[in-house]
C-alpha positions in Angstrom: 0.0 0.0 0.0 1.3 3.4 -0.7 1.8 5.1 2.5 1.5 8.5 0.9 4.6 9.7 3.2 6.3 11.4 -0.1 3.2 13.6 -0.2 2.4 14.5 3.4 4.3 17.8 3.4 2.1 20.8 4.0 0.9 21.8 0.5 -0.2 25.4 -0.7 -3.2 25.6 -3.2 -1.8 24.2 -6.5 -1.4 26.5 -9.5 -4.0 24.2 -11.2 -6.5 24.8 -8.7 -5.9 28.7 -8.6 -6.2 28.7 -12.6 -9.4 26.5 -12.3 -10.8 28.2 -9.1 -13.8 29.6 -10.9 -17.0 27.4 -10.9 -16.7 27.6 -14.8 -13.0 27.3 -15.3 -13.2 30.7 -17.5 -13.3 34.3 -16.9 -16.3 36.3 -15.6 -16.3 38.2 -18.9 -16.7 35.4 -21.0 -19.7 34.2 -18.9 -21.4 37.6 -19.0 -20.9 37.4 -22.8 -22.6 34.0 -23.1 -25.6 35.2 -20.8 -25.9 38.4 -22.8 -25.9 37.0 -26.1 -28.3 34.2 -25.1 -31.2 36.2 -23.7 -31.2 38.8 -26.4 -34.7 38.9 -27.9 -34.6 39.2 -31.7 -35.4 42.5 -33.0 -38.0 41.6 -35.5 -40.0 39.3 -33.4 -43.8 40.2 -33.5 -45.9 39.7 -30.5 -49.4 40.6 -32.0 -52.0 38.2 -31.1 -50.3 36.7 -28.0 -52.1 36.9 -24.6 -48.8 36.8 -22.8 -45.2 36.1 -23.5 -43.6 33.5 -21.5 -39.8 32.2 -21.7 -38.4 28.8 -22.3 -35.5 28.7 -20.0 -32.6 26.5 -21.2 -29.6 25.7 -19.3 -26.7 23.7 -20.5 -22.9 22.9 -20.0 -20.5 25.4 -20.9 -19.2 23.1 -23.8 -22.8 22.8 -25.2 -23.8 26.5 -24.8 -22.8 27.9 -28.4 -25.0 25.2 -29.9 -28.1 26.1 -27.3 -27.7 29.7 -28.0 -27.9 29.3 -31.6 -31.0 27.0 -31.4 -32.7 29.5 -29.0 -32.3 32.3 -31.6 -33.6 30.0 -34.4 -36.5 29.0 -32.3 -37.4 32.7 -31.5 -36.9 33.7 -35.1 -39.7 31.3 -35.8 -42.3 32.8 -33.5 -43.7 30.0 -31.7 -47.2 30.5 -30.1 -48.9 27.8 -27.7 -52.6 28.1 -26.8 -52.2 32.3 -27.3 -49.0 32.3 -25.4 -46.0 33.5 -27.3 -42.7 31.5 -26.0 -39.3 33.2 -26.4 -36.3 30.9 -25.6 -33.3 32.0 -23.4 -30.0 29.8 -23.1 -27.5 30.0 -20.5 -24.9 28.1 -18.7 -25.3 27.1 -15.1 -23.4 24.5 -13.1 -25.1 21.0 -13.1 -24.9 20.7 -9.3 -26.8 24.0 -8.7 -29.7 22.9 -11.0 -29.7 19.1 -9.4 -30.1 20.9 -5.9 -32.9 23.2 -7.4 -34.8 20.4 -8.9 -34.3 18.1 -6.2 -35.2 20.4 -3.5 -38.8 21.5 -4.5 -38.4 24.9 -5.6 -40.4 24.6 -8.8 -41.9 27.8 -9.3 -41.6 30.7 -11.8 -39.7 32.8 -9.2 -36.7 30.3 -9.3 -33.6 32.0 -10.5 -32.1 28.6 -11.5 -34.8 26.4 -12.5 -34.7 25.6 -16.5 -37.4 24.2 -18.5 -34.9 22.4 -20.6 -31.4 21.2 -18.9 -28.6 19.8 -20.8 -26.0 18.6 -18.3 -23.1 16.5 -19.4 -24.3 13.1 -18.4 -27.5 11.2 -17.3 -26.0 10.5 -14.2 -27.2 14.1 -13.0 -30.9 13.0 -13.9 -30.6 10.0 -11.7 -29.1 12.0 -8.9 -32.0 14.3 -9.2 -34.4 11.7 -9.1 -33.0 10.2 -5.6 -35.5 12.8 -4.1 -39.3 12.5 -4.2 -39.6 16.0 -5.5 -36.9 15.4 -8.3 -38.6 12.2 -9.6 -41.8 14.2 -9.6 -40.5 17.0 -11.7 -38.0 15.5 -14.2 -38.6 13.3 -17.3 -37.3 9.7 -16.9 -35.9 9.1 -20.4 -34.1 12.1 -21.8 -32.8 12.2 -25.4 -29.2 12.4 -26.0 -27.6 15.1 -28.1 -24.2 14.0 -28.3 -21.4 11.6 -26.7 -17.9 12.0 -25.3 -15.8 9.7 -23.4 -14.0 10.3 -20.3 -10.5 10.0 -20.9 -7.0 10.9 -19.4 -4.8 13.3 -20.9 -1.5 14.9 -21.1 0.7 16.8 -23.8 2.0 14.4 -26.3 5.7 13.2 -25.8 5.1 14.0 -21.8 7.7 11.6 -20.0 6.6 8.3 -18.2 3.2 7.8 -20.1 2.1 4.7 -21.8 1.1 4.6 -25.4 -2.7 5.8 -25.9 -3.8 2.2 -26.3 -2.0 0.8 -23.1 -3.3 3.2 -20.5 -5.3 2.3 -17.5 -7.1 3.9 -14.6 -4.2 2.8 -12.4 -2.4 6.0 -14.0 -4.4 8.1 -12.0 -3.2 6.5 -8.6 -0.3 8.2 -6.6 2.0 5.4 -7.4 1.2 5.3 -11.0 2.1 8.8 -12.1 5.8 8.4 -12.9 7.5 10.8 -12.7 5.6 12.1 -9.8 3.2 14.5 -11.5 -0.2 16.2 -10.4 -3.6 14.7 -11.3 -6.2 17.4 -12.2 -10.0 16.5 -12.1 -13.2 18.1 -11.6 -14.6 18.0 -8.0 -17.1 14.7 -8.4 -19.9 16.7 -6.8 -19.5 19.2 -9.6 -18.7 17.0 -12.6 -19.3 13.6 -14.0 -16.0 13.1 -15.1 -14.7 13.4 -11.6 -17.4 10.9 -10.4 -16.1 8.5 -13.2 -12.7 8.7 -11.8 -13.7 8.0 -8.5 -15.6 5.1 -9.6 -12.7 3.8 -11.6 -10.4 4.0 -8.6 -12.7 2.2 -6.3 -13.0 -0.7 -9.0 -9.2 -0.6 -9.2 -8.6 -0.8 -5.4 -11.4 -3.1 -4.5 -12.9 -3.1 -1.0 -11.4 -3.8 2.5 -9.4 -1.7 4.9 -6.3 -1.8 2.9 -8.1 -0.5 -0.2 -10.0 2.2 1.8 -6.5 3.4 3.1 -5.4 3.6 -0.6 -8.3 5.5 -1.5 -7.8 8.0 1.3 -4.3 8.1 0.0 -5.7 9.2 -3.5 -8.2 11.6 -2.3 -5.6 13.4 -0.1 -3.3 13.5 -3.1 -5.6 14.9 -5.6 -7.9 17.1 -3.5 -6.0 20.3 -3.8 -5.8 20.0 -7.5 -9.4 19.7 -8.3 -11.3 22.1 -10.3 -14.8 23.5 -9.5 -16.4 23.1 -13.0 -15.7 22.4 -16.5 -11.9 22.1 -17.1 -10.5 24.3 -20.0 -7.2 22.4 -20.8 -5.6 25.9 -21.7 -5.7 26.6 -17.9 -3.9 23.5 -17.1 -1.3 23.6 -19.8 -0.8 27.2 -20.5 2.7 26.8 -22.0 1.6 24.4 -24.9 4.6 22.1 -24.1 5.4 18.7 -22.9 6.8 19.7 -19.5 8.7 16.8 -17.8 6.0 16.8 -14.9 3.1 18.0 -17.0 -0.1 17.3 -15.1 -2.4 14.2 -16.0 -5.9 15.4 -16.5 -9.3 13.6 -16.3 -11.7 15.2 -18.8 -14.2 14.5 -21.6 -12.4 13.7 -25.0 -14.5 16.8 -26.4 -12.2 19.2 -24.2 -9.0 17.4 -25.8 -10.4 17.8 -29.2 -11.4 21.7 -28.6 -7.8 22.3 -27.5 -6.2 20.5 -30.3 -8.4 22.2 -32.8 -6.5 25.4 -31.8 -3.3 24.0 -33.2 -1.2 24.4 -29.9 2.4 24.1 -30.1 2.2 20.5 -28.3 -1.3 19.1 -28.7 -2.7 16.7 -25.9 -2.8 13.2 -26.3 -6.3 11.4 -25.0 -5.5 8.2 -23.2 -8.5 5.8 -23.5 -8.5 3.4 -20.1 -8.3 0.0 -21.3 -10.8 -1.2 -18.5 -13.4 0.9 -20.3 -14.9 4.4 -19.3 -17.9 6.3 -19.0 -19.6 7.9 -22.2 -21.1 11.4 -21.3 -24.4 11.5 -23.2 -25.5 15.2 -22.8 -29.1 14.6 -22.2 -31.7 17.0 -23.3 -34.2 16.9 -20.1 -37.4 18.6 -19.9 -38.8 19.8 -16.5 -42.0 20.8 -15.0 -45.6 19.9 -16.2 -46.7 22.9 -18.1 -47.8 21.7 -21.4 -47.1 24.8 -23.2 -43.4 24.5 -22.2 -43.2 20.6 -22.7 -44.5 21.7 -26.4 -41.9 24.3 -27.0 -39.2 22.1 -25.5 -40.1 19.4 -28.2 -39.8 22.3 -30.8 -36.6 23.2 -29.5 -35.4 19.5 -29.7 -36.4 19.1 -33.4 -34.4 22.1 -34.1 -31.2 20.6 -32.3 -31.8 17.5 -34.4 -31.5 19.4 -37.8 -28.4 18.6 -39.6 -26.9 21.9 -39.4 -26.8 21.5 -35.5 -25.5 18.1 -35.4 -22.6 19.4 -37.6 -22.1 22.3 -35.2 -21.7 19.7 -32.2 -19.3 17.7 -34.2 -17.2 21.0 -35.2 -16.8 21.4 -31.3 -15.5 17.9 -30.8 -18.4 15.9 -29.8 -19.1 12.3 -30.9 -22.7 11.3 -32.0 -24.8 9.9 -29.4 -24.0 6.3 -30.4 -20.2 7.0 -29.7 -19.4 7.4 -33.5 -16.7 9.9 -34.2 -17.4 12.2 -37.4 -14.6 13.1 -39.8 -13.7 16.4 -38.1 -12.8 14.7 -34.9 -11.2 11.8 -36.4 -8.7 14.0 -38.2 -7.5 15.8 -35.0 -4.3 14.9 -33.5 -4.3 13.0 -30.1 -7.9 11.3 -30.9 -8.6 7.8 -31.7 -11.8 7.9 -33.9 -12.3 4.2 -32.8 -12.9 5.4 -29.2 -12.7 3.4 -26.1 -14.8 0.7 -24.5 -17.7 2.3 -22.7 -19.8 0.9 -19.9 -23.0 2.2 -18.0 -21.6 1.0 -14.5 -21.7 4.5 -13.0 -25.3 4.3 -12.0 -27.5 3.4 -8.9 -25.5 2.5 -5.9 -22.0 3.0 -7.7 -22.8 6.5 -8.5 -23.8 7.5 -5.0 -20.7 5.4 -3.7 -18.2 7.3 -5.6 -19.6 10.6 -4.3 -19.8 9.3 -0.9 -16.0 8.0 -0.7 -15.2 11.7 -1.9 -17.3 13.4 0.4 -16.4 11.6 3.5 -12.5 11.6 2.8 -12.3 15.3 1.5 -14.5 16.7 4.3 -12.6 18.7 6.7 -12.1 17.4 10.2 -12.8 18.8 13.8 -10.7 16.9 16.3 -9.3 17.1 19.8 -5.8 15.4 19.9 -4.8 13.9 23.5 -1.0 13.4 23.7 -0.1 11.0 26.7 3.0 12.5 28.4 2.9 10.2 31.7 5.8 8.4 33.1 4.9 5.3 30.9 5.7 7.3 27.7 9.3 7.5 28.7 9.9 3.8 28.1 12.0 2.5 25.0 10.0 0.6 22.5 11.6 -2.8 22.0 14.0 -2.1 24.7 16.7 -0.3 22.4 14.6 3.0 21.7 13.0 5.2 20.6 10.8 6.0 23.4 7.2 6.0 23.2 7.3 10.0 23.5 9.8 10.2 20.7 7.4 8.4 18.4 4.5 10.6 19.7 6.5 13.7 18.6 6.9 12.1 15.1 3.1 11.2 15.1 2.1 14.5 16.0 4.2 16.3 13.3 3.0 13.9 10.9 -0.6 14.0 11.8 -0.7 17.7 11.5 0.8 17.5 7.8 -2.2 15.1 6.8 -5.0 17.7 7.9 -5.9 20.8 5.5 -6.2 24.3 6.8 -10.1 24.0 7.2 -9.3 21.5 9.9 -10.5 22.5 13.5 -7.9 20.9 16.1 -6.9 21.2 19.6 -4.2 19.6 21.7 -4.5 18.4 25.2 -1.3 17.1 27.0 -2.4 14.6 29.7 -0.8 13.4 33.1 -2.0 13.7 36.5 1.0 15.6 37.4 -0.6 18.8 35.9 -3.3 18.6 38.5 -6.8 19.5 38.5 -8.3 17.8 35.7 -5.3 16.0 34.7 -4.3 17.7 31.4 -2.8 20.9 29.9 -4.6 22.6 27.1 -1.7 23.2 24.4 -3.8 24.6 22.1 -7.4 25.3 21.9 -9.9 23.8 19.3 -9.9 26.0 16.2 -8.9 26.2 12.6 -5.4 25.2 11.6 -4.9 28.3 9.5 -6.0 31.0 12.3 -3.5 33.4 13.4 -3.4 32.7 17.3 0.5 33.3 18.2 2.9 36.2 18.3 3.7 37.7 15.0 0.6 36.1 13.5 1.6 32.5 13.8 -1.0 30.2 12.9 -2.4 27.3 15.2 -0.9 24.9 12.7 2.6 26.6 13.5 1.9 26.6 17.3 1.1 23.1 17.3 4.2 22.2 15.3 6.2 23.9 17.9 4.3 22.2 20.8 5.2 18.8 18.9 8.6 19.3 18.7 9.0 20.4 22.4 6.8 17.7 24.0 8.5 16.2 27.2 7.5 13.7 29.6 5.7 15.1 32.5 5.5 12.0 34.7 2.9 10.3 36.8 -0.2 8.9 35.5 -2.0 9.5 32.4 -5.5 10.1 33.5 -6.4 8.5 30.4 -10.0 7.5 31.0 -11.2 10.9 32.4 -9.6 13.0 29.6 -11.0 10.7 26.9 -14.6 11.3 28.1 -13.9 15.0 28.5 -12.6 15.2 25.0 -15.4 13.3 23.7 -17.8 15.8 25.5 -15.9 18.7 24.2 -16.1 17.6 20.5 -19.8 16.5 20.7 -21.3 19.4 22.6 -20.4 21.8 19.7 -20.8 19.3 16.8 -20.1 20.7 13.2 -22.4 18.8 10.7 -20.2 20.1 7.9 -17.1 18.4 9.3 -15.9 14.9 10.5 -15.8 15.1 14.2 -13.3 13.1 16.2 -11.0 12.4 19.2 -7.5 11.3 18.4 -5.3 9.7 21.2 -1.5 9.0 21.1 -1.0 7.0 24.2 1.2 4.5 26.0 -2.3 2.9 26.6 -2.2 2.7 30.3 -4.6 4.4 32.8 -3.4 2.4 35.9 -6.4 3.7 38.0 -5.4 7.3 37.8 -8.8 8.3 36.6 -12.0 8.8 38.6 -13.8 6.7 36.0 -13.2 3.2 35.4 -13.0 1.4 32.1 -16.2 -0.2 32.2 -18.0 3.2 33.3 -16.1 5.1 30.3 -17.4 2.4 27.9 -20.7 2.7 29.1 -20.9 6.4 28.9 -19.3 6.4 25.1 -22.1 3.9 24.0 -24.7 6.0 25.7 -23.5 9.2 24.1 -22.7 8.0 20.7 -25.3 9.3 18.1 -25.1 7.6 14.7 -26.6 10.8 13.3 -24.0 12.9 14.8 -20.9 10.6 15.2 -17.9 11.6 17.1 -15.4 8.8 16.5 -12.4 7.7 18.6 -9.2 6.8 16.9 -6.7 5.6 19.4 -3.0 4.8 18.6 -1.0 3.2 21.4 2.8 2.8 21.3 4.4 -0.5 22.5 3.3 -3.8 24.1 -0.3 -3.5 25.5 -1.6 -5.2 28.2 -4.7 -3.2 27.9 -5.2 -3.8 24.2 -8.6 -5.2 24.8 -9.8 -2.3 27.1 -8.6 0.2 24.7 -10.1 -1.7 21.7 -13.7 -1.6 23.5 -13.2 2.2 24.1 -12.6 2.9 20.4 -15.2 0.3 19.1 -18.0 2.3 21.5 -17.9 5.1 18.9 -17.3 3.1 15.6 -13.6 4.0 15.9 -10.4 2.1 15.7 -7.3 1.1 18.0 -3.8 0.8 16.3 -1.0 -0.6 18.2 2.6 -0.3 17.2 6.2 -0.1 17.9 7.4 1.0 14.5 7.7 4.4 13.7 7.7 3.7 10.0 4.0 2.7 10.4 2.6 5.7 11.8 1.7 7.2 8.2 -0.2 4.3 7.4 -2.0 4.2 10.7 -3.0 7.8 10.2 -4.3 7.0 6.7 -6.2 3.8 8.1 -7.8 5.9 10.7 -8.9 8.6 8.1 -10.2 6.0 5.8 -12.5 4.8 8.8 -14.6 7.8 7.9 -15.9 5.6 4.9 -17.9 3.4 7.1 -19.0 5.4 10.2 -21.2 5.2 12.0 -21.6 1.5 10.8 -18.2 0.2 11.0 -17.7 -3.3 12.3 -15.1 -4.1 14.7 
């Protein structure tokens, strides 16, 4: 299993993410131009004889927008009237996740600023996700018609070092250990693009199931998270130099985007890599919403326009395939494109579709955690009799753990020992965001915690372990954050030795009573060295659907942290 240790240093937001931070991946000026052009009412239209005028609102992907605008203009020039109501078409571009949320949430009225009458997302997967809710199922058609096709591919500049021949590529290329030389992977956030969902589905299929696979999935998500885009990816933003840089990024995107980029004759065109295991064919469905018969009739007339030969040729000229996957001559002649195309499948549906999103969301969601670092006398003992000591390994674990968590993490640190008196702990850092300025000269909480980790010393005495575990659990659960993963992480010698007021049995009972599957706070315990209390510690972790890891090998710490983080994938229904 890839431990990910070569990637655990703190990373700043990548240049790819900065370039693609817009939800559309393009400038606001370009978006404004699209909207202004698409809603312009033809000057010569005659509205005489109409009892009223309504608007057929059309929303599509950025890549499909030029064709939808043209079809809307032609629709308007034909002056359509339905039961005395004149209908004009307006086309714009709105991120599909916004429309899905609107349609699934029940805001189906004329005052909506988002809901279209016709929706053309990049994939029918969005239709399936919308129909998960009762409202969505009632207000969106079940069998939309496909306007075009484009397979999800991997792409990099022709000649980039270390990449296989286009016909020999596999989805293993996206894994951290598969990108040699070590190169970034750029993909759309799976919540905002089906090409990102397809990548997550492919990675899960590649890795399989089980604890080790979940840890590898955690490694993958942690690795690519900072380079994800928030909308359709424009390759020009990823490869601004147009050349085959040695460590050029690998990108997951529709073949159409590769074709559009290469049609501009860049200095170094992109090569589309078609995974041997198969891929998802984006089908660009024409979806009607609502139940107004006039809008339904208008939508049918708009669809008829889009089926005309001139519009099919426009789509082919933009790099799309026909709905059945056939590549027209314009696409086949472009560099970097295989007109035969890849094998495609329809696996990304139902439970597989939801699982791909769940994997991403659980692993990319920021954390809120209190870390307990045991500094009792037992932490001075050597591991294996010849060092390092338990405390030295704790220092390494604390430093490594900090590098795994992004700035959005809320974290606090308690040093625990009954030598501190009172409640048996020292609050080394209160709970708050890692990027918050809390120290002298504007030092962040992360920097302050790094300093504490470097200087942790044995305080002596007993650990007061059980009391502090319960207090930390209460600290996290009392101000639960539904937008974060809430947890307690314990680094310990594993011995309470009667130093707590509460017994082991009482602690387990309290945790079982307080654990709420709807608001789970999970306990992750890492114990160093031989453990006479292994069974007791396992029961404590298990009471919160958490984990116990016992080690005397400092080299295992990275994998233990990744395995603990991967536990998010099963909470609150984890087995022992």
